[in-house]
C-alpha positions as CSV (number, residue, x, y, z in Angstrom):
1,M,-145.8,-105.4,14.1
2,D,-144.0,-102.7,16.2
3,K,-142.7,-104.7,19.3
4,Q,-142.6,-101.6,21.5
5,T,-145.0,-101.6,24.3
6,V,-146.6,-98.9,26.6
7,S,-148.1,-98.9,30.1
8,A,-151.8,-98.7,30.8
9,Y,-151.0,-95.1,31.9
10,Q,-149.4,-94.1,28.7
11,M,-152.2,-95.7,26.7
12,G,-154.7,-93.6,28.6
13,I,-152.6,-90.6,27.8
14,L,-152.4,-91.5,24.1
15,F,-156.4,-92.0,24.4
16,F,-157.1,-88.6,26.0
17,V,-154.7,-86.9,23.5
18,F,-156.4,-88.7,20.6
19,M,-159.9,-87.7,21.9
20,T,-159.3,-84.1,23.1
21,G,-156.3,-82.9,20.8
22,S,-158.1,-81.0,18.1
23,S,-161.9,-81.6,19.3
24,I,-161.5,-79.0,22.1
25,I,-160.9,-76.3,19.7
26,N,-163.1,-77.4,16.9
27,I,-166.2,-78.8,18.6
28,P,-167.7,-75.9,20.8
29,G,-168.5,-73.4,18.2
30,P,-170.3,-75.6,15.5
31,L,-171.8,-77.8,18.3
32,I,-173.5,-74.8,19.8
33,G,-174.6,-73.6,16.5
34,K,-176.5,-77.0,16.1
35,A,-177.7,-77.7,19.7
36,N,-177.9,-74.0,21.1
37,N,-177.6,-74.0,25.0
38,G,-178.2,-77.7,25.1
39,A,-174.8,-78.4,23.5
40,W,-173.3,-80.0,26.6
41,L,-176.3,-82.3,26.6
42,S,-175.3,-83.5,23.1
43,L,-171.8,-84.3,24.4
44,L,-173.2,-86.3,27.3
45,I,-175.3,-88.2,24.6
46,S,-172.6,-88.8,22.1
47,G,-170.1,-89.4,25.0
48,A,-172.4,-92.3,26.3
49,I,-172.2,-93.9,22.8
50,G,-168.5,-93.5,22.9
51,F,-168.3,-95.5,26.1
52,L,-170.4,-98.2,24.4
53,I,-167.9,-98.3,21.8
54,L,-165.1,-98.4,24.3
55,A,-166.8,-101.3,26.0
56,G,-167.1,-103.3,22.9
57,I,-163.3,-102.9,22.1
58,L,-162.2,-103.7,25.6
59,Y,-164.5,-106.8,25.7
60,L,-162.9,-108.1,22.4
61,H,-159.5,-107.1,23.8
62,K,-160.0,-109.3,26.7
63,R,-161.5,-112.2,24.8
64,Y,-158.5,-112.0,22.2
65,P,-155.5,-110.7,24.4
66,G,-152.6,-109.6,22.3
67,M,-154.5,-109.5,19.1
68,T,-155.4,-106.3,17.2
69,F,-158.8,-105.7,15.5
70,V,-157.6,-107.1,12.1
71,E,-156.3,-110.1,13.7
72,Y,-159.3,-111.1,15.6
73,S,-161.6,-110.0,12.7
74,R,-159.8,-112.6,10.5
75,Q,-160.4,-115.2,13.3
76,L,-164.0,-114.4,13.7
77,M,-165.3,-113.7,10.3
78,G,-162.6,-114.9,7.9
79,S,-160.2,-113.0,5.5
80,A,-162.7,-112.4,3.0
81,L,-165.2,-110.4,5.0
82,T,-162.4,-108.8,6.9
83,A,-161.1,-107.4,3.5
84,V,-164.6,-106.2,2.5
85,F,-165.2,-104.1,5.6
86,S,-161.6,-102.9,5.4
87,V,-162.2,-101.0,2.2
88,F,-164.6,-98.7,4.4
89,T,-162.2,-98.6,7.4
90,I,-159.0,-97.8,5.3
91,S,-160.8,-95.2,3.2
92,F,-162.2,-93.4,6.3
93,L,-159.0,-93.4,8.1
94,L,-157.4,-91.8,5.0
95,Q,-160.1,-89.1,5.2
96,M,-159.7,-88.8,8.9
97,Q,-156.0,-88.1,8.7
98,S,-156.4,-85.7,5.8
99,G,-159.4,-83.9,7.5
100,I,-157.4,-83.5,10.7
101,V,-154.6,-81.8,9.0
102,N,-156.8,-79.9,6.7
103,D,-158.6,-78.4,9.8
104,V,-155.1,-76.8,10.8
105,G,-154.6,-75.4,7.4
106,L,-158.1,-73.8,7.0
107,F,-157.6,-72.5,10.5
108,M,-154.4,-70.8,9.7
109,V,-155.4,-69.3,6.3
110,S,-158.6,-68.0,7.8
111,S,-157.4,-66.7,11.1
112,M,-153.7,-65.9,11.0
113,L,-151.7,-66.1,7.9
114,R,-154.3,-65.4,5.1
115,E,-151.9,-65.0,2.3
116,T,-150.1,-68.4,2.9
117,P,-151.2,-71.3,0.8
118,I,-152.7,-74.2,2.8
119,Y,-150.5,-76.7,1.5
120,A,-147.6,-75.2,3.3
121,F,-149.0,-76.0,6.6
122,N,-150.5,-79.5,5.5
123,F,-147.1,-80.6,4.2
124,L,-145.1,-79.6,7.5
125,I,-147.6,-81.3,9.7
126,F,-147.7,-84.5,7.7
127,A,-143.9,-84.5,7.3
128,V,-143.4,-84.2,11.3
129,S,-146.3,-86.7,11.9
130,A,-144.6,-89.3,9.6
131,V,-141.4,-88.9,11.3
132,T,-143.0,-89.3,14.7
133,V,-144.7,-92.5,13.6
134,C,-141.6,-94.0,12.6
135,A,-140.1,-93.4,16.0
136,G,-142.6,-95.6,17.3
137,L,-145.4,-95.9,20.0
138,E,-143.3,-95.6,23.1
139,V,-141.7,-92.5,21.8
140,M,-145.1,-91.0,21.0
141,A,-146.6,-91.8,24.4
142,R,-143.6,-90.3,26.1
143,M,-143.7,-87.1,24.1
144,F,-147.4,-86.7,23.9
145,T,-147.7,-86.7,27.7
146,L,-145.6,-83.7,28.1
147,T,-147.2,-81.9,25.1
148,M,-150.8,-82.5,26.4
149,I,-149.8,-81.1,29.6
150,L,-148.7,-77.9,28.0
151,I,-151.9,-77.7,25.8
152,T,-154.2,-78.5,28.7
153,G,-152.4,-75.8,30.9
154,C,-152.7,-73.2,28.2
155,I,-156.5,-73.9,27.7
156,I,-157.1,-73.9,31.3
157,L,-155.3,-70.5,31.5
158,V,-157.4,-68.9,29.1
159,L,-160.7,-70.3,30.5
160,V,-159.6,-69.0,34.1
161,I,-158.6,-65.4,32.8
162,A,-162.2,-65.4,31.3
163,V,-163.9,-65.9,34.5
164,P,-165.0,-62.1,35.2
165,D,-166.7,-62.1,31.9
166,Y,-168.8,-65.3,32.3
167,D,-172.6,-64.7,32.5
168,P,-174.4,-67.7,33.7
169,A,-177.5,-66.3,32.7
170,Q,-176.7,-67.0,29.0
171,L,-177.0,-70.7,29.7
172,L,-180.8,-70.5,30.1
173,P,-183.0,-71.9,28.7
174,I,-181.3,-75.1,28.3
175,M,-183.4,-76.3,25.3
176,P,-185.0,-73.3,23.8
177,K,-186.1,-75.1,20.7
178,G,-186.7,-78.6,22.2
179,I,-184.7,-81.8,22.1
180,K,-184.2,-81.9,18.3
181,P,-181.4,-79.5,18.2
182,V,-179.8,-81.6,21.0
183,L,-180.1,-84.7,19.0
184,H,-178.7,-83.2,16.1
185,G,-175.7,-82.0,18.1
186,A,-175.4,-85.6,19.5
187,Y,-175.2,-87.0,15.8
188,F,-172.5,-84.3,15.0
189,T,-170.4,-85.2,18.0
190,F,-170.9,-88.9,17.4
191,G,-169.1,-88.7,14.1
192,F,-166.4,-86.5,15.6
193,P,-164.9,-87.5,17.9
194,Y,-166.6,-90.3,19.7
195,V,-166.9,-92.9,17.0
196,E,-163.1,-92.5,16.8
197,V,-162.7,-94.5,19.9
198,F,-162.6,-97.5,17.5
199,L,-159.1,-96.7,16.5
200,F,-157.8,-97.9,19.8
201,A,-159.0,-101.5,19.0
202,M,-155.6,-101.6,16.9
203,L,-153.5,-100.0,19.9
204,L,-154.7,-102.1,23.0
205,P,-152.3,-105.0,22.5
206,F,-149.3,-102.8,22.8
207,V,-150.1,-102.3,26.6
208,N,-147.4,-104.4,28.5
209,N,-148.4,-107.4,30.7
210,R,-147.5,-105.6,34.0
211,S,-150.0,-103.1,33.7
212,A,-152.8,-104.9,31.5
213,S,-155.3,-105.2,34.5
214,K,-155.3,-101.5,34.9
215,L,-156.1,-100.8,31.2
216,P,-160.0,-100.8,31.3
217,K,-160.0,-98.3,34.3
218,T,-157.6,-96.1,32.7
219,M,-159.3,-95.9,29.3
220,V,-162.8,-95.3,31.0
221,I,-161.4,-92.4,33.2
222,A,-159.5,-91.0,30.1
223,L,-162.7,-90.9,28.1
224,G,-164.6,-89.4,31.2
225,I,-162.3,-86.7,31.5
226,N,-162.5,-86.0,27.8
227,I,-166.3,-85.6,28.0
228,I,-165.9,-83.2,31.1
229,V,-163.3,-81.1,29.5
230,L,-165.4,-80.6,26.2
231,C,-168.5,-79.8,28.3
232,I,-166.7,-77.2,30.3
233,S,-165.2,-75.5,27.2
234,T,-168.6,-75.6,25.7
235,V,-170.4,-74.0,28.6
236,C,-167.6,-71.4,29.1
237,S,-168.1,-70.4,25.4
238,I,-171.9,-70.1,25.8
239,M,-171.5,-68.0,29.1
240,I,-169.1,-65.5,27.1
241,F,-170.8,-65.2,23.7
242,G,-174.3,-66.7,24.2
243,S,-176.1,-67.9,20.9
244,F,-173.5,-66.1,19.0
245,A,-170.9,-68.6,19.9
246,G,-172.7,-70.9,17.3
247,E,-171.7,-68.7,14.5
248,M,-167.9,-69.0,15.3
249,T,-166.0,-71.9,14.0
250,Y,-163.1,-71.4,16.4
251,V,-165.0,-70.0,19.4
252,L,-162.1,-70.7,21.9
253,F,-159.9,-68.7,19.6
254,S,-162.4,-65.8,19.7
255,L,-162.6,-66.2,23.4
256,A,-158.9,-65.8,23.7
257,R,-159.0,-62.7,21.8
258,V,-161.5,-60.8,24.1
259,V,-160.3,-61.9,27.6
260,E,-157.8,-59.9,29.3
261,F,-156.2,-59.6,32.8
262,E,-155.5,-56.1,34.1
263,D,-153.3,-54.6,31.4
264,I,-150.7,-57.3,31.4
265,V,-152.4,-60.2,29.6
266,Q,-154.1,-59.4,26.6
267,R,-154.5,-60.7,23.0
268,I,-153.4,-64.4,24.0
269,E,-155.2,-66.1,21.0
270,S,-151.8,-67.2,19.9
271,I,-152.0,-69.9,22.9
272,I,-155.2,-71.2,21.4
273,G,-153.7,-71.3,17.9
274,M,-150.6,-73.1,19.4
275,S,-153.0,-75.5,21.2
276,L,-154.9,-76.5,17.7
277,I,-151.6,-77.0,15.9
278,L,-150.2,-79.2,18.5
279,G,-153.4,-81.2,19.4
280,S,-153.9,-81.9,15.6
281,Y,-150.2,-82.9,15.1
282,M,-150.7,-85.4,17.9
283,K,-154.0,-86.6,16.6
284,T,-152.6,-87.0,13.1
285,S,-149.7,-89.0,14.3
286,I,-152.1,-91.5,16.1
287,T,-154.2,-91.9,13.2
288,L,-151.4,-92.4,10.7
289,Y,-149.9,-95.0,13.0
290,V,-153.2,-96.9,13.3
291,L,-153.7,-96.8,9.5
292,N,-150.2,-97.8,8.8
293,L,-150.6,-100.8,11.1
294,F,-154.1,-101.6,9.8
295,V,-152.8,-101.8,6.3
296,S,-149.7,-103.7,7.0
297,Q,-151.6,-106.4,9.0
298,L,-154.2,-106.6,6.4
299,F,-151.8,-107.2,3.5
300,G,-149.1,-109.0,5.7
301,I,-146.3,-106.6,5.2
302,A,-143.5,-107.2,7.6
303,K,-141.7,-104.0,7.4
304,S,-144.6,-101.8,8.1
305,R,-142.6,-98.6,8.6
306,A,-142.0,-98.5,4.6
307,L,-145.6,-97.6,4.2
308,V,-145.7,-94.6,6.8
309,M,-144.3,-92.1,4.2
310,P,-146.5,-93.2,1.2
311,L,-149.6,-93.1,3.5
312,A,-148.8,-89.6,4.7
313,L,-148.2,-88.5,1.1
314,I,-151.7,-89.9,0.1
315,G,-153.2,-88.0,2.9
316,F,-151.4,-84.8,2.0
317,L,-152.5,-85.2,-1.6
318,M,-156.3,-85.8,-0.6
319,G,-156.2,-82.7,1.5
320,L,-155.5,-80.7,-1.6
321,V,-158.4,-81.8,-3.5
322,S,-161.1,-82.6,-0.7
323,V,-162.2,-79.3,0.2
324,D,-161.9,-75.5,-0.6
325,S,-163.1,-73.6,2.5
326,A,-164.0,-74.1,6.1
327,T,-167.6,-74.0,5.3
328,D,-167.4,-76.9,3.0
329,W,-165.2,-78.9,5.6
330,G,-167.9,-78.1,8.1
331,R,-170.6,-79.6,6.0
332,V,-168.6,-82.7,5.4
333,V,-167.9,-83.3,9.0
334,M,-171.4,-82.6,10.1
335,A,-173.4,-84.6,7.3
336,V,-171.1,-87.2,5.9
337,H,-168.6,-88.1,8.6
338,P,-171.4,-89.8,11.0
339,V,-172.7,-92.1,8.3
340,W,-169.3,-93.0,6.9
341,S,-167.8,-93.5,10.3
342,F,-170.7,-95.8,11.4
343,T,-170.1,-98.0,8.4
344,A,-166.4,-98.1,8.6
345,F,-166.0,-98.5,12.5
346,V,-169.3,-99.3,14.4
347,L,-170.8,-101.7,11.9
348,P,-167.8,-104.2,11.7
349,L,-167.3,-103.8,15.4
350,L,-171.0,-104.8,16.1
351,L,-170.7,-107.7,13.7
352,L,-167.7,-109.2,15.6
353,L,-169.4,-108.6,18.9
354,I,-172.4,-110.7,17.7
355,I,-170.1,-113.5,16.3
356,S,-167.8,-113.6,19.3
357,M,-170.8,-114.4,21.6
358,F,-171.4,-117.5,19.5
359,K,-167.8,-118.6,18.6
360,K,-165.2,-119.6,21.2
361,P,-161.7,-118.5,20.7
362,S,-159.4,-120.9,19.2
363,A,-156.6,-122.2,21.3
């Protein structure tokens, strides 16, 4: 295991980066298409489920301090069952990292560089992410803090410049087609991003002892801010485009295209494009780090960094054959991911929580 440790504050930053990085660009458009004006309600519902998952991993972390999910899973339900559930978990983690990078490639070839093959973008992001993972968790935490400040500042700038164009009347009625679309949107955002809270069950043991007591509060605040940020982005998108926002895959990118300030600031969509690339790079790095740690601990591999490049290569190759278009990828995320992620993440977590209630930690 990587011996580097981070503070509770740095872990909170990594958590916020992971949950917000690519979702703030990818979520609003498709979510509005599913839930209409009630999209922000969908985020509140799925966000509440995210809090429950976070509570579960914090409980197990407190009960088994210093142990990752793989380690206390072995202790609670044995190596055989851990290996069985790990088949689903590892396969979904591989799909996750491939999907995050594929998102960037599909965005670039559909919005900016249409003549460039998608693998040119995917390979570069995987290569940089693999090098970042090899640098260690502490380096990632320090670097991502600065990068996230830059991304957040850029998105806030775009949303503030767009204020004169907002039409609050577009927000009504909140549920024009009843509650069913809202629940459909909650199902979608449960699969991406809120079920992914699970990944931090592998990272919480890396918080140093000096700040361990602040960890629960920091993680809760980070998730709360994430939900607020996504809700604000979604509401702003509706106030600009109304129901038409649901037909845009990258609605914030479209928003940045139309907003302007006097005659000085115009056509600032490149800021949103940069934010998507950086956010996806950071999320890919964290996912690859967790995948590498998970596989290493499962198979008892001491030199875990030796697996980073092969795992990144597998993700790159999966991306070449998984989807052909943004539409196909959207169907996978909306229909398949919630079911797959529940089986890979939530089901084993629930089982461990139930077992832990009846089994005392070994000395």
